[in-house]
Structure formats: structure tokens, C-alpha cells
Backbone of each chain as nested JSON, in Angstrom:
{
  "chains": [
    {"id": "A", "residues": [
      {"number": 1, "name": "MET", "atoms": {"N": [13.164, 139.501, 132.045], "CA": [12.38, 138.927, 131.079], "C": [11.673, 139.382, 129.996]}},
      {"number": 2, "name": "ASN", "atoms": {"N": [11.905, 138.724, 128.746], "CA": [11.373, 139.462, 127.425], "C": [9.99, 138.707, 126.977]}},
      {"number": 3, "name": "TYR", "atoms": {"N": [9.456, 139.316, 126.138], "CA": [8.027, 139.054, 125.777], "C": [7.8, 137.752, 125.376]}},
      {"number": 4, "name": "VAL", "atoms": {"N": [8.843, 137.03, 125.073], "CA": [8.609, 135.417, 124.882], "C": [8.316, 134.739, 126.192]}},
      {"number": 5, "name": "ASP", "atoms": {"N": [9.197, 135.133, 127.298], "CA": [8.84, 134.608, 128.682], "C": [7.565, 135.03, 129.143]}},
      {"number": 6, "name": "ILE", "atoms": {"N": [6.979, 136.18, 128.819], "CA": [5.693, 136.429, 129.345], "C": [4.643, 135.493, 128.506]}},
      {"number": 7, "name": "LEU", "atoms": {"N": [4.756, 135.415, 127.247], "CA": [3.826, 134.592, 126.434], "C": [3.972, 133.15, 127.111]}},
      {"number": 8, "name": "GLY", "atoms": {"N": [5.366, 132.457, 127.613], "CA": [5.18, 131.288, 128.098], "C": [4.58, 131.184, 129.586]}},
      {"number": 9, "name": "LEU", "atoms": {"N": [4.762, 132.488, 130.141], "CA": [3.864, 132.381, 131.45], "C": [2.421, 132.589, 131.372]}},
      {"number": 10, "name": "PHE", "atoms": {"N": [1.995, 133.137, 130.234], "CA": [0.715, 133.332, 130.117], "C": [0.025, 131.761, 129.655]}},
      {"number": 11, "name": "ALA", "atoms": {"N": [0.775, 131.098, 128.73], "CA": [0.5, 129.952, 128.378], "C": [0.448, 128.998, 129.616]}},
      {"number": 12, "name": "GLY", "atoms": {"N": [1.216, 129.056, 130.415], "CA": [1.442, 128.184, 131.472], "C": [0.197, 128.582, 132.66]}},
      {"number": 13, "name": "ALA", "atoms": {"N": [-0.142, 129.846, 132.683], "CA": [-1.262, 130.408, 133.577], "C": [-2.486, 129.534, 133.145]}},
      {"number": 14, "name": "CYS", "atoms": {"N": [-2.797, 129.844, 131.566], "CA": [-3.965, 129.117, 131.178], "C": [-4.185, 127.634, 131.434]}},
      {"number": 15, "name": "VAL", "atoms": {"N": [-3.117, 127.048, 131.196], "CA": [-2.996, 125.506, 131.45], "C": [-3.225, 125.128, 133.049]}},
      {"number": 16, "name": "THR", "atoms": {"N": [-2.605, 126.1, 133.888], "CA": [-2.713, 125.905, 135.23], "C": [-4.049, 126.096, 135.828]}},
      {"number": 17, "name": "ILE", "atoms": {"N": [-4.439, 127.298, 135.373], "CA": [-5.852, 127.674, 136.039], "C": [-6.953, 126.626, 135.46]}},
      {"number": 18, "name": "SER", "atoms": {"N": [-6.612, 126.266, 134.351], "CA": [-7.69, 125.383, 133.687], "C": [-8.279, 124.305, 134.781]}},
      {"number": 19, "name": "VAL", "atoms": {"N": [-7.428, 123.963, 135.595], "CA": [-7.918, 122.795, 136.673], "C": [-8.879, 123.392, 137.578]}},
      {"number": 20, "name": "ILE", "atoms": {"N": [-8.545, 124.753, 137.806], "CA": [-9.505, 125.035, 139.023], "C": [-10.993, 124.768, 138.747]}},
      {"number": 21, "name": "PRO", "atoms": {"N": [-11.576, 125.131, 137.695], "CA": [-13.025, 124.925, 137.771], "C": [-13.325, 123.485, 137.802]}},
      {"number": 22, "name": "GLN", "atoms": {"N": [-12.547, 122.432, 137.367], "CA": [-12.692, 121.061, 137.755], "C": [-12.592, 120.586, 139.245]}},
      {"number": 23, "name": "ILE", "atoms": {"N": [-11.799, 121.301, 139.855], "CA": [-11.567, 121.307, 141.317], "C": [-12.74, 121.853, 141.998]}},
      {"number": 24, "name": "VAL", "atoms": {"N": [-13.245, 122.874, 141.551], "CA": [-14.428, 123.571, 142.222], "C": [-15.665, 122.653, 142.048]}},
      {"number": 25, "name": "LYS", "atoms": {"N": [-16.006, 122.037, 140.947], "CA": [-17.067, 121.191, 140.389], "C": [-17.226, 119.926, 141.406]}},
      {"number": 26, "name": "VAL", "atoms": {"N": [-15.838, 119.388, 141.367], "CA": [-15.641, 118.048, 142.153], "C": [-16.159, 118.371, 143.798]}},
      {"number": 27, "name": "TYR", "atoms": {"N": [-15.506, 119.338, 144.208], "CA": [-15.72, 119.989, 145.559], "C": [-17.169, 120.264, 145.913]}},
      {"number": 28, "name": "LYS", "atoms": {"N": [-17.862, 120.624, 144.909], "CA": [-19.331, 121.013, 145.0], "C": [-20.154, 119.717, 144.888]}},
      {"number": 29, "name": "THR", "atoms": {"N": [-19.913, 119.037, 143.872], "CA": [-20.976, 117.962, 143.382], "C": [-20.299, 116.546, 144.058]}},
      {"number": 30, "name": "LYS", "atoms": {"N": [-19.144, 116.557, 144.642], "CA": [-18.801, 115.249, 145.162], "C": [-18.695, 114.21, 144.161]}},
      {"number": 31, "name": "LYS", "atoms": {"N": [-18.852, 114.599, 143.046], "CA": [-18.978, 113.323, 142.12], "C": [-17.489, 113.315, 141.186]}},
      {"number": 32, "name": "VAL", "atoms": {"N": [-17.041, 112.012, 141.173], "CA": [-15.942, 111.786, 140.593], "C": [-15.768, 110.657, 139.408]}},
      {"number": 33, "name": "ARG", "atoms": {"N": [-17.007, 110.001, 139.571], "CA": [-17.069, 108.633, 138.831], "C": [-16.716, 108.603, 137.368]}},
      {"number": 34, "name": "ALA", "atoms": {"N": [-16.965, 109.969, 136.53], "CA": [-16.638, 110.063, 135.108], "C": [-15.407, 110.419, 135.044]}},
      {"number": 35, "name": "ILE", "atoms": {"N": [-14.816, 111.101, 136.094], "CA": [-13.565, 111.349, 135.983], "C": [-12.372, 110.357, 136.171]}},
      {"number": 36, "name": "SER", "atoms": {"N": [-11.307, 110.357, 135.198], "CA": [-10.443, 109.216, 135.292], "C": [-9.165, 109.797, 136.205]}},
      {"number": 37, "name": "LEU", "atoms": {"N": [-8.99, 108.801, 137.25], "CA": [-7.627, 108.946, 138.102], "C": [-6.608, 108.641, 137.163]}},
      {"number": 38, "name": "LYS", "atoms": {"N": [-6.553, 107.598, 136.418], "CA": [-5.217, 107.479, 135.512], "C": [-4.733, 108.656, 134.977]}},
      {"number": 39, "name": "MET", "atoms": {"N": [-6.068, 109.481, 134.391], "CA": [-5.647, 110.843, 133.792], "C": [-4.77, 111.819, 134.726]}},
      {"number": 40, "name": "PHE", "atoms": {"N": [-5.267, 112.078, 135.949], "CA": [-4.797, 112.966, 136.846], "C": [-3.459, 112.444, 137.457]}},
      {"number": 41, "name": "GLY", "atoms": {"N": [-3.327, 111.197, 137.432], "CA": [-1.999, 110.492, 138.223], "C": [-1.035, 110.776, 137.128]}},
      {"number": 42, "name": "THR", "atoms": {"N": [-1.229, 110.232, 136.091], "CA": [-0.011, 110.532, 134.988], "C": [0.297, 111.952, 134.634]}},
      {"number": 43, "name": "LEU", "atoms": {"N": [-0.951, 112.668, 134.527], "CA": [-0.561, 113.961, 134.411], "C": [0.212, 114.862, 135.652]}},
      {"number": 44, "name": "THR", "atoms": {"N": [-0.112, 114.226, 136.743], "CA": [0.865, 114.948, 137.891], "C": [2.044, 114.431, 138.003]}},
      {"number": 45, "name": "PHE", "atoms": {"N": [2.483, 113.265, 137.615], "CA": [3.692, 112.695, 137.398], "C": [4.438, 113.257, 136.289]}},
      {"number": 46, "name": "GLY", "atoms": {"N": [3.931, 113.492, 135.264], "CA": [4.407, 114.363, 134.03], "C": [4.816, 115.755, 134.324]}},
      {"number": 47, "name": "LEU", "atoms": {"N": [4.03, 116.47, 135.089], "CA": [4.289, 117.801, 135.64], "C": [5.444, 117.99, 136.408]}},
      {"number": 48, "name": "ALA", "atoms": {"N": [5.691, 117.021, 137.192], "CA": [7.005, 116.736, 138.221], "C": [8.029, 116.746, 137.225]}},
      {"number": 49, "name": "VAL", "atoms": {"N": [8.054, 115.954, 135.988], "CA": [9.077, 115.743, 135.476], "C": [9.452, 117.071, 134.416]}},
      {"number": 50, "name": "TRP", "atoms": {"N": [8.324, 117.72, 134.103], "CA": [8.383, 119.05, 133.525], "C": [9.195, 119.883, 134.297]}},
      {"number": 51, "name": "ILE", "atoms": {"N": [8.887, 120.152, 135.767], "CA": [9.628, 120.845, 136.611], "C": [11.191, 120.758, 136.545]}},
      {"number": 52, "name": "VAL", "atoms": {"N": [11.557, 119.248, 136.676], "CA": [12.895, 118.987, 136.489], "C": [13.583, 119.597, 135.089]}},
      {"number": 53, "name": "TYR", "atoms": {"N": [12.701, 119.333, 134.055], "CA": [13.247, 119.872, 132.898], "C": [13.336, 121.22, 132.826]}},
      {"number": 54, "name": "GLY", "atoms": {"N": [12.55, 121.983, 133.43], "CA": [12.626, 123.347, 133.575], "C": [13.76, 123.985, 134.23]}},
      {"number": 55, "name": "ILE", "atoms": {"N": [14.3, 123.043, 135.376], "CA": [15.433, 123.625, 136.245], "C": [16.482, 123.236, 135.378]}},
      {"number": 56, "name": "LEU", "atoms": {"N": [16.647, 122.142, 134.69], "CA": [17.974, 121.731, 133.959], "C": [18.173, 123.008, 132.702]}},
      {"number": 57, "name": "LYS", "atoms": {"N": [17.084, 123.394, 132.295], "CA": [16.907, 124.371, 131.159], "C": [17.124, 125.775, 131.432]}},
      {"number": 58, "name": "SER", "atoms": {"N": [16.943, 125.981, 132.963], "CA": [16.74, 127.358, 133.514], "C": [15.727, 128.081, 132.904]}},
      {"number": 59, "name": "ASP", "atoms": {"N": [14.7, 127.434, 132.662], "CA": [13.549, 128.049, 132.02], "C": [12.315, 128.384, 133.048]}},
      {"number": 60, "name": "LEU", "atoms": {"N": [12.576, 129.725, 133.507], "CA": [11.524, 129.984, 134.511], "C": [10.03, 129.987, 134.327]}},
      {"number": 61, "name": "PRO", "atoms": {"N": [9.49, 130.186, 133.239], "CA": [8.15, 130.127, 133.029], "C": [7.747, 128.57, 133.175]}},
      {"number": 62, "name": "ILE", "atoms": {"N": [8.561, 127.749, 132.662], "CA": [8.077, 126.205, 132.772], "C": [8.147, 125.837, 134.211]}},
      {"number": 63, "name": "ILE", "atoms": {"N": [9.241, 126.175, 134.966], "CA": [9.288, 125.975, 136.437], "C": [8.419, 126.458, 137.195]}},
      {"number": 64, "name": "ILE", "atoms": {"N": [7.883, 127.757, 137.036], "CA": [6.712, 128.383, 137.762], "C": [5.459, 127.73, 137.622]}},
      {"number": 65, "name": "THR", "atoms": {"N": [5.134, 127.816, 136.138], "CA": [3.725, 127.286, 135.69], "C": [3.461, 125.655, 136.062]}},
      {"number": 66, "name": "ASN", "atoms": {"N": [4.507, 124.949, 135.968], "CA": [4.24, 123.545, 136.267], "C": [4.401, 123.022, 137.698]}},
      {"number": 67, "name": "SER", "atoms": {"N": [5.091, 123.968, 138.447], "CA": [5.009, 123.612, 140.005], "C": [3.456, 124.043, 140.474]}},
      {"number": 68, "name": "VAL", "atoms": {"N": [2.797, 124.931, 139.935], "CA": [1.566, 125.556, 140.43], "C": [0.595, 124.38, 139.834]}},
      {"number": 69, "name": "SER", "atoms": {"N": [0.697, 124.125, 138.645], "CA": [-0.135, 123.091, 138.072], "C": [0.131, 121.58, 138.827]}},
      {"number": 70, "name": "PHE", "atoms": {"N": [1.225, 121.295, 139.126], "CA": [1.534, 120.117, 139.849], "C": [0.673, 120.205, 141.137]}},
      {"number": 71, "name": "CYS", "atoms": {"N": [0.618, 121.215, 142.045], "CA": [-0.295, 121.32, 143.004], "C": [-1.545, 120.983, 142.945]}},
      {"number": 72, "name": "PHE", "atoms": {"N": [-2.418, 121.706, 142.044], "CA": [-3.6, 121.66, 141.492], "C": [-4.036, 120.179, 141.214]}},
      {"number": 73, "name": "ASN", "atoms": {"N": [-3.3, 119.609, 140.364], "CA": [-3.655, 118.37, 139.811], "C": [-3.228, 117.121, 140.916]}},
      {"number": 74, "name": "LEU", "atoms": {"N": [-2.577, 117.44, 141.976], "CA": [-2.339, 116.616, 142.976], "C": [-3.639, 116.724, 143.714]}},
      {"number": 75, "name": "THR", "atoms": {"N": [-4.222, 117.81, 144.066], "CA": [-5.449, 118.215, 144.752], "C": [-6.249, 117.312, 144.096]}},
      {"number": 76, "name": "MET", "atoms": {"N": [-6.506, 116.921, 142.674], "CA": [-7.438, 116.387, 141.835], "C": [-7.216, 114.789, 142.135]}},
      {"number": 77, "name": "VAL", "atoms": {"N": [-6.044, 114.4, 142.275], "CA": [-5.848, 113.043, 142.578], "C": [-6.487, 112.755, 143.826]}},
      {"number": 78, "name": "TYR", "atoms": {"N": [-6.237, 113.551, 144.996], "CA": [-6.572, 113.332, 146.042], "C": [-7.938, 113.513, 146.165]}},
      {"number": 79, "name": "PHE", "atoms": {"N": [-8.742, 114.468, 145.484], "CA": [-10.217, 114.486, 145.776], "C": [-10.856, 112.983, 145.104]}},
      {"number": 80, "name": "ILE", "atoms": {"N": [-10.315, 112.586, 143.883], "CA": [-10.85, 111.51, 143.123], "C": [-10.632, 110.275, 144.069]}},
      {"number": 81, "name": "ILE", "atoms": {"N": [-9.616, 109.951, 144.742], "CA": [-9.488, 108.932, 145.692], "C": [-10.305, 109.081, 146.785]}},
      {"number": 82, "name": "TYR", "atoms": {"N": [-10.39, 110.275, 147.408], "CA": [-11.189, 110.662, 148.614], "C": [-12.721, 110.609, 148.262]}},
      {"number": 83, "name": "TYR", "atoms": {"N": [-13.293, 110.784, 147.4], "CA": [-14.627, 110.884, 146.834], "C": [-15.075, 109.641, 146.159]}},
      {"number": 84, "name": "GLU", "atoms": {"N": [-14.187, 108.814, 145.646], "CA": [-14.356, 107.594, 144.969], "C": [-14.677, 106.519, 146.215]}},
      {"number": 85, "name": "LYS", "atoms": {"N": [-14.164, 106.767, 147.474], "CA": [-14.258, 105.79, 148.597], "C": [-15.684, 106.15, 149.002]}},
      {"number": 86, "name": "GLU", "atoms": {"N": [-16.056, 107.27, 148.98], "CA": [-17.431, 107.624, 149.678], "C": [-18.698, 106.917, 148.747]}}
    ]},
    {"id": "B", "residues": [
      {"number": 1, "name": "MET", "atoms": {"N": [20.052, 116.238, 119.546], "CA": [19.361, 116.275, 120.833], "C": [20.065, 115.559, 122.047]}},
      {"number": 2, "name": "ASN", "atoms": {"N": [20.05, 116.423, 123.228], "CA": [20.786, 116.001, 124.292], "C": [19.789, 115.389, 125.445]}},
      {"number": 3, "name": "TYR", "atoms": {"N": [20.225, 115.035, 126.469], "CA": [19.5, 114.155, 127.458], "C": [18.388, 115.099, 128.119]}},
      {"number": 4, "name": "VAL", "atoms": {"N": [18.601, 116.298, 128.153], "CA": [17.747, 117.329, 128.618], "C": [16.365, 117.313, 127.598]}},
      {"number": 5, "name": "ASP", "atoms": {"N": [16.584, 117.397, 126.278], "CA": [15.478, 117.372, 125.477], "C": [14.782, 115.994, 125.605]}},
      {"number": 6, "name": "ILE", "atoms": {"N": [15.498, 115.155, 125.787], "CA": [14.772, 113.741, 125.858], "C": [13.99, 113.588, 127.253]}},
      {"number": 7, "name": "LEU", "atoms": {"N": [14.388, 114.375, 128.265], "CA": [13.65, 114.388, 129.43], "C": [12.491, 115.298, 129.246]}},
      {"number": 8, "name": "GLY", "atoms": {"N": [12.578, 116.178, 128.448], "CA": [11.508, 117.052, 128.1], "C": [10.348, 116.314, 127.2]}},
      {"number": 9, "name": "LEU", "atoms": {"N": [10.825, 115.616, 126.285], "CA": [10.037, 114.628, 125.633], "C": [9.269, 113.855, 126.385]}},
      {"number": 10, "name": "PHE", "atoms": {"N": [9.94, 112.99, 127.468], "CA": [9.495, 112.274, 128.317], "C": [8.483, 112.791, 128.884]}},
      {"number": 11, "name": "ALA", "atoms": {"N": [8.54, 114.21, 129.742], "CA": [7.684, 114.681, 130.666], "C": [6.258, 114.988, 129.656]}},
      {"number": 12, "name": "GLY", "atoms": {"N": [6.707, 115.71, 128.541], "CA": [5.411, 116.084, 127.525], "C": [4.723, 114.664, 127.189]}},
      {"number": 13, "name": "ALA", "atoms": {"N": [5.575, 113.429, 127.02], "CA": [4.868, 112.262, 126.751], "C": [3.97, 111.917, 127.98]}},
      {"number": 14, "name": "CYS", "atoms": {"N": [4.143, 111.885, 129.042], "CA": [3.344, 111.756, 130.157], "C": [2.081, 112.346, 130.149]}},
      {"number": 15, "name": "VAL", "atoms": {"N": [2.412, 113.811, 130.117], "CA": [1.338, 114.899, 130.085], "C": [0.309, 114.659, 129.092]}},
      {"number": 16, "name": "THR", "atoms": {"N": [1.044, 114.207, 127.959], "CA": [0.156, 114.066, 126.751], "C": [-0.743, 112.713, 126.687]}},
      {"number": 17, "name": "ILE", "atoms": {"N": [-0.181, 111.68, 127.075], "CA": [-0.92, 110.389, 126.999], "C": [-1.967, 110.384, 128.251]}},
      {"number": 18, "name": "SER", "atoms": {"N": [-1.338, 111.267, 129.131], "CA": [-2.557, 111.212, 130.439], "C": [-3.878, 111.455, 130.089]}},
      {"number": 19, "name": "VAL", "atoms": {"N": [-4.122, 112.179, 129.112], "CA": [-5.672, 112.431, 128.543], "C": [-6.341, 111.195, 127.829]}},
      {"number": 20, "name": "ILE", "atoms": {"N": [-5.54, 110.428, 127.42], "CA": [-6.038, 109.249, 126.813], "C": [-7.113, 108.424, 127.656]}},
      {"number": 21, "name": "PRO", "atoms": {"N": [-6.628, 107.896, 128.906], "CA": [-7.74, 107.162, 129.867], "C": [-8.967, 107.913, 130.034]}},
      {"number": 22, "name": "GLN", "atoms": {"N": [-8.877, 109.25, 130.017], "CA": [-10.185, 110.011, 130.315], "C": [-11.06, 109.885, 128.969]}},
      {"number": 23, "name": "ILE", "atoms": {"N": [-10.349, 110.156, 127.797], "CA": [-11.004, 110.136, 126.552], "C": [-11.774, 108.864, 126.346]}},
      {"number": 24, "name": "VAL", "atoms": {"N": [-10.863, 107.453, 126.79], "CA": [-11.385, 106.188, 126.632], "C": [-12.71, 106.11, 127.728]}},
      {"number": 25, "name": "LYS", "atoms": {"N": [-12.456, 106.676, 128.879], "CA": [-13.483, 106.463, 129.703], "C": [-14.758, 107.258, 129.221]}},
      {"number": 26, "name": "VAL", "atoms": {"N": [-14.804, 108.291, 128.8], "CA": [-15.948, 109.087, 128.089], "C": [-16.496, 108.49, 127.072]}},
      {"number": 27, "name": "TYR", "atoms": {"N": [-15.764, 108.034, 126.162], "CA": [-16.35, 107.242, 125.043], "C": [-17.009, 106.109, 125.289]}},
      {"number": 28, "name": "LYS", "atoms": {"N": [-16.424, 105.465, 126.204], "CA": [-17.387, 103.909, 126.76], "C": [-18.533, 104.262, 127.649]}},
      {"number": 29, "name": "THR", "atoms": {"N": [-18.397, 105.316, 128.574], "CA": [-19.484, 105.342, 129.469], "C": [-20.386, 106.38, 128.953]}},
      {"number": 30, "name": "LYS", "atoms": {"N": [-19.983, 107.321, 128.02], "CA": [-20.825, 108.338, 127.513], "C": [-21.137, 109.464, 128.617]}},
      {"number": 31, "name": "LYS", "atoms": {"N": [-20.66, 109.366, 129.74], "CA": [-20.871, 110.238, 131.026], "C": [-19.809, 111.438, 131.055]}},
      {"number": 32, "name": "VAL", "atoms": {"N": [-20.363, 112.518, 130.961], "CA": [-19.275, 113.69, 130.928], "C": [-19.897, 114.89, 131.974]}},
      {"number": 33, "name": "ARG", "atoms": {"N": [-21.036, 114.691, 132.696], "CA": [-21.539, 115.457, 133.824], "C": [-20.626, 116.095, 134.924]}},
      {"number": 34, "name": "ALA", "atoms": {"N": [-19.629, 115.165, 135.223], "CA": [-18.943, 115.497, 136.622], "C": [-17.444, 116.244, 135.746]}},
      {"number": 35, "name": "ILE", "atoms": {"N": [-17.528, 115.986, 134.595], "CA": [-16.27, 116.852, 133.901], "C": [-16.481, 118.17, 133.445]}},
      {"number": 36, "name": "SER", "atoms": {"N": [-15.581, 119.053, 133.604], "CA": [-15.569, 120.531, 133.425], "C": [-15.15, 120.837, 132.164]}},
      {"number": 37, "name": "LEU", "atoms": {"N": [-16.282, 121.383, 131.205], "CA": [-16.043, 121.905, 130.147], "C": [-14.985, 123.004, 130.257]}},
      {"number": 38, "name": "LYS", "atoms": {"N": [-15.248, 123.879, 131.101], "CA": [-14.204, 125.171, 131.314], "C": [-12.774, 124.861, 131.322]}},
      {"number": 39, "name": "MET", "atoms": {"N": [-12.706, 123.438, 132.072], "CA": [-11.329, 122.953, 132.241], "C": [-10.697, 122.8, 131.012]}},
      {"number": 40, "name": "PHE", "atoms": {"N": [-11.419, 121.708, 130.283], "CA": [-10.794, 121.188, 129.036], "C": [-10.627, 122.411, 127.844]}},
      {"number": 41, "name": "GLY", "atoms": {"N": [-11.558, 123.429, 127.813], "CA": [-11.557, 124.533, 127.049], "C": [-10.301, 125.387, 127.225]}},
      {"number": 42, "name": "THR", "atoms": {"N": [-10.168, 125.951, 128.574], "CA": [-9.067, 126.638, 129.0], "C": [-7.716, 126.177, 128.689]}},
      {"number": 43, "name": "LEU", "atoms": {"N": [-7.921, 124.837, 128.901], "CA": [-6.494, 123.853, 128.732], "C": [-6.182, 123.813, 127.203]}},
      {"number": 44, "name": "THR", "atoms": {"N": [-7.199, 123.586, 126.417], "CA": [-7.067, 123.492, 124.884], "C": [-6.292, 124.829, 124.704]}},
      {"number": 45, "name": "PHE", "atoms": {"N": [-7.108, 125.985, 124.851], "CA": [-6.413, 127.298, 124.651], "C": [-5.003, 127.492, 124.876]}},
      {"number": 46, "name": "GLY", "atoms": {"N": [-4.895, 127.219, 126.233], "CA": [-3.451, 127.372, 127.01], "C": [-2.423, 126.456, 126.087]}},
      {"number": 47, "name": "LEU", "atoms": {"N": [-2.894, 125.326, 125.672], "CA": [-1.839, 124.396, 124.782], "C": [-1.357, 125.027, 123.641]}},
      {"number": 48, "name": "ALA", "atoms": {"N": [-2.588, 125.68, 122.831], "CA": [-2.111, 126.409, 121.562], "C": [-1.17, 127.647, 121.999]}},
      {"number": 49, "name": "VAL", "atoms": {"N": [-1.227, 128.24, 122.966], "CA": [-0.274, 129.095, 123.337], "C": [1.016, 128.591, 123.67]}},
      {"number": 50, "name": "TRP", "atoms": {"N": [1.285, 127.638, 124.025], "CA": [2.43, 126.671, 124.363], "C": [3.01, 126.595, 123.138]}},
      {"number": 51, "name": "ILE", "atoms": {"N": [2.233, 126.332, 122.25], "CA": [2.767, 125.863, 120.952], "C": [3.487, 127.073, 120.272]}},
      {"number": 52, "name": "VAL", "atoms": {"N": [2.919, 128.07, 120.149], "CA": [3.403, 129.422, 119.916], "C": [4.756, 129.492, 120.56]}},
      {"number": 53, "name": "TYR", "atoms": {"N": [4.702, 129.616, 121.886], "CA": [5.837, 129.671, 122.724], "C": [7.164, 128.81, 122.175]}},
      {"number": 54, "name": "GLY", "atoms": {"N": [6.831, 127.578, 122.125], "CA": [7.758, 126.684, 121.661], "C": [8.447, 127.103, 120.425]}},
      {"number": 55, "name": "ILE", "atoms": {"N": [7.552, 127.457, 119.365], "CA": [7.991, 127.937, 118.148], "C": [9.043, 129.239, 118.323]}},
      {"number": 56, "name": "LEU", "atoms": {"N": [8.535, 130.125, 119.079], "CA": [9.339, 131.307, 119.252], "C": [10.771, 130.748, 119.853]}},
      {"number": 57, "name": "LYS", "atoms": {"N": [10.901, 129.988, 120.672], "CA": [12.032, 129.449, 121.453], "C": [12.73, 128.388, 120.884]}},
      {"number": 58, "name": "SER", "atoms": {"N": [12.226, 128.025, 119.622], "CA": [12.717, 126.767, 118.826], "C": [12.987, 125.642, 119.981]}},
      {"number": 59, "name": "ASP", "atoms": {"N": [12.245, 125.386, 120.457], "CA": [12.082, 124.301, 121.602], "C": [11.422, 123.151, 121.096]}},
      {"number": 60, "name": "LEU", "atoms": {"N": [11.912, 122.301, 120.582], "CA": [11.154, 121.099, 119.903], "C": [10.32, 119.987, 120.879]}},
      {"number": 61, "name": "PRO", "atoms": {"N": [10.925, 119.872, 122.099], "CA": [9.93, 119.152, 122.767], "C": [8.629, 119.851, 123.27]}},
      {"number": 62, "name": "ILE", "atoms": {"N": [8.64, 120.96, 123.371], "CA": [7.504, 121.776, 123.556], "C": [6.557, 121.941, 122.543]}},
      {"number": 63, "name": "ILE", "atoms": {"N": [7.063, 122.082, 121.521], "CA": [6.36, 122.153, 120.118], "C": [5.504, 120.629, 120.079]}},
      {"number": 64, "name": "ILE", "atoms": {"N": [6.173, 119.7, 119.947], "CA": [5.727, 118.327, 119.727], "C": [4.768, 118.052, 120.71]}},
      {"number": 65, "name": "THR", "atoms": {"N": [5.194, 118.032, 121.961], "CA": [4.232, 117.39, 122.973], "C": [3.006, 118.143, 123.071]}},
      {"number": 66, "name": "ASN", "atoms": {"N": [3.199, 119.487, 123.22], "CA": [1.822, 120.211, 123.079], "C": [1.01, 120.33, 122.039]}},
      {"number": 67, "name": "SER", "atoms": {"N": [1.616, 120.131, 120.76], "CA": [0.684, 119.907, 119.711], "C": [-0.209, 118.715, 119.636]}},
      {"number": 68, "name": "VAL", "atoms": {"N": [0.457, 117.513, 120.209], "CA": [-0.187, 116.271, 120.386], "C": [-1.353, 116.556, 121.446]}},
      {"number": 69, "name": "SER", "atoms": {"N": [-0.975, 117.032, 122.466], "CA": [-1.769, 117.288, 123.846], "C": [-3.279, 118.092, 123.326]}},
      {"number": 70, "name": "PHE", "atoms": {"N": [-2.654, 119.114, 122.495], "CA": [-3.611, 120.131, 121.846], "C": [-5.033, 119.322, 121.462]}},
      {"number": 71, "name": "CYS", "atoms": {"N": [-4.294, 118.343, 120.346], "CA": [-5.312, 117.401, 119.715], "C": [-6.321, 116.664, 120.393]}},
      {"number": 72, "name": "PHE", "atoms": {"N": [-5.448, 115.778, 121.46], "CA": [-6.289, 115.027, 122.58], "C": [-7.289, 115.867, 123.34]}},
      {"number": 73, "name": "ASN", "atoms": {"N": [-6.835, 117.025, 123.778], "CA": [-7.714, 117.599, 124.621], "C": [-8.804, 118.597, 123.802]}},
      {"number": 74, "name": "LEU", "atoms": {"N": [-8.601, 118.796, 122.481], "CA": [-9.733, 119.294, 121.685], "C": [-10.687, 118.017, 121.488]}},
      {"number": 75, "name": "THR", "atoms": {"N": [-10.355, 116.947, 121.401], "CA": [-11.311, 115.669, 121.197], "C": [-11.89, 115.53, 122.89]}},
      {"number": 76, "name": "MET", "atoms": {"N": [-11.43, 115.829, 123.694], "CA": [-12.241, 116.146, 124.997], "C": [-13.252, 117.041, 124.967]}},
      {"number": 77, "name": "VAL", "atoms": {"N": [-13.089, 118.106, 124.39], "CA": [-13.945, 119.416, 124.225], "C": [-15.063, 119.014, 123.669]}},
      {"number": 78, "name": "TYR", "atoms": {"N": [-14.576, 118.345, 122.464], "CA": [-15.669, 117.943, 121.54], "C": [-16.838, 116.823, 122.162]}},
      {"number": 79, "name": "PHE", "atoms": {"N": [-16.023, 115.925, 122.888], "CA": [-16.889, 114.93, 123.642], "C": [-17.908, 115.5, 124.658]}},
      {"number": 80, "name": "ILE", "atoms": {"N": [-17.101, 116.519, 125.672], "CA": [-18.081, 117.011, 126.44], "C": [-19.378, 117.511, 125.822]}},
      {"number": 81, "name": "ILE", "atoms": {"N": [-19.287, 118.355, 124.787], "CA": [-20.253, 119.252, 124.15], "C": [-21.205, 118.122, 123.593]}},
      {"number": 82, "name": "TYR", "atoms": {"N": [-20.665, 117.291, 123.135], "CA": [-21.699, 116.14, 122.35], "C": [-22.394, 115.524, 123.446]}},
      {"number": 83, "name": "TYR", "atoms": {"N": [-21.8, 114.778, 124.335], "CA": [-22.387, 113.813, 125.224], "C": [-23.249, 114.723, 126.107]}},
      {"number": 84, "name": "GLU", "atoms": {"N": [-22.938, 115.797, 126.479], "CA": [-23.835, 116.871, 127.309], "C": [-25.214, 117.196, 126.561]}},
      {"number": 85, "name": "LYS", "atoms": {"N": [-25.3, 116.999, 125.265], "CA": [-26.281, 117.331, 124.746], "C": [-27.25, 116.104, 124.609]}},
      {"number": 86, "name": "GLU", "atoms": {"N": [-26.868, 114.909, 124.909], "CA": [-27.512, 113.701, 124.816], "C": [-28.492, 113.514, 126.04]}}
    ]}
  ]
}
């Protein structure tokens, strides 16, 4: 792994962890009305396609970071649907 | 440009356009309290690093899609700061 790969992992780490404060905020406040389900739905789908792209290009930073991002954003999709019902 | 590049552009397009419904929602409702500034701040920074990674790898789909994403998410950062004040 060279320094470019490490930069890719760092970039992916920033994008990936960025969703955590949003997950925590929604979990604490239970408020999701201002948040767009369309955004997190499309984002989660796009991340799944990024994972396929990473596999086809054998690009490890893309595969790893987008897989974790995918899980986090899927959690957001679940939270939005769950708390919107309440 | 081969089919893998096209897949990458498609993945990036999904992730990129995903923010549009959120921008529209905030613009219409002016409500940002449920939205995390930390999320969009960290995301925007991470996208900037992805652009650098794409340049170093000469990976066109990464450069193009993350540049557009960067602009959209910077708009969200501006909206959150602007409407939180009001």
C-alpha cells in the first residue's frame, strides 16, 4: 500500500465517519422530519454501486470505505423510516 | 472510457444527486435543526481529499463525481449555518 492508497483511505474515512454525528443526532432527538429519505436512499444505493466499481478495479480503499459507508447510511434509512412513523 | 469507468460515473452520479432532494427540502422548509452540521462539514472535507486522490490516480470518475458532490455539500453546509442563525 503506497501513500496514494493511504490518502484514499483517509478520504474515505472522513466521508464514512461523517454520517456518525447525524446517526447520533437522530438517535438522541428522534427527529427526522427535516432529513430527506430520498437523499439517504439514493446515497445508499450509489454506495452499493461504488463497492461493485471498487471490486472491478481491485481498488481496496474504494471497497473498504464504501462498504462501511453503506452500512452507516443504511442505518440512517432505517432510522428515517422508523422515526417518521412515530 | 470502458464499462467500468461508466459504472464508476453512474455510482458517483447516484451519490452526487442524492444530496439534491436534501438541498431542495431545506430550501423549501428552512428547517435544519435535525440536520447535523458536523456530518456535512466532515463530508465536504472528505470529498475534497477524494478529489486529490482521484487526481493522483488519474481516475476521472472519482475526480468528476467528487467535484460535483463537493459543490452540493458545500451548499448544504452554507444552508445549515445560514438557516440555523434565523
